[in-house]
N, C-alpha and C positions, 0 to 999 in steps of 0.2 A: 335517318342519319343521326338523330339525337341519341338513339340507343347505342350506337357505336361510341360516341363521345362519352356517354355515361359509363359504359363498360370499361373503357380505357381509364377513366378517372378512378373507378373502383379498384382496378389493378394497381394504379399508382399509390392509392391510399393504403392498400394492403402491403405493398413493398415498403413504404415509409414506416408503417407500424412495425413490420418485421425487423427493420434495421434499428428502430428506436428501442425495441425490446432487447436486441443484441447489444446496443450501446449501454443500456441499463445493466445488463449482465457484466459487461466489461468494467463499469464503475463499481459494481458490487464486489468484483474480484480484485479491486484496487489496482487495476492495470495502469491507471493514469497517475497514481500517487507515487511517492518516493522520489529520490534524487538520482536514480539510476539513469545513466545516459542511454539514449536510444540505441538499440541493437537490432540486428536482423531478427533474432528470436522474439524479442519483446514486441516489435512492430507487427510481426507476422501473427503472434498470438492475439493481439488486439484486433487486427483486421478479421481474422478467422472467427473470433468470438462474436464480433458484430455481424458478420455474414451468417453465422449459424442461427442467430436470432433466438426465437422461442425454444429451439432444440436444446439450448443451454439449460432450460428448466426441466427437461425430461431425462437428464443424465449425460448429455453430450458435453464433454469438456475438451474442446479441441486444443491441442498443443503442437507447436512446431519447434523443431530444433534445426538450426542452420548454422553453417560455418562459412564465413566469407574468407576466401583465400587472401593470405597476407602477401604483400609485394615482396619480391626477392630483394636481398640486400646486396 
């Protein structure tokens, strides 16, 4: 039973490392800087970059463009 627990903790550690590498990539791309107000595109790019993790360093540069419908007048 101890081996199952150990295997699960290894997976958790790998996932946390993956996400931390993605967070580092987002910081290096300066996604958190600037005075821009949050938008669908900006938030989506940040999340996608973090989820892509180490793939950012092998040429993956995820980008999202989205348009939120405006309310009718």
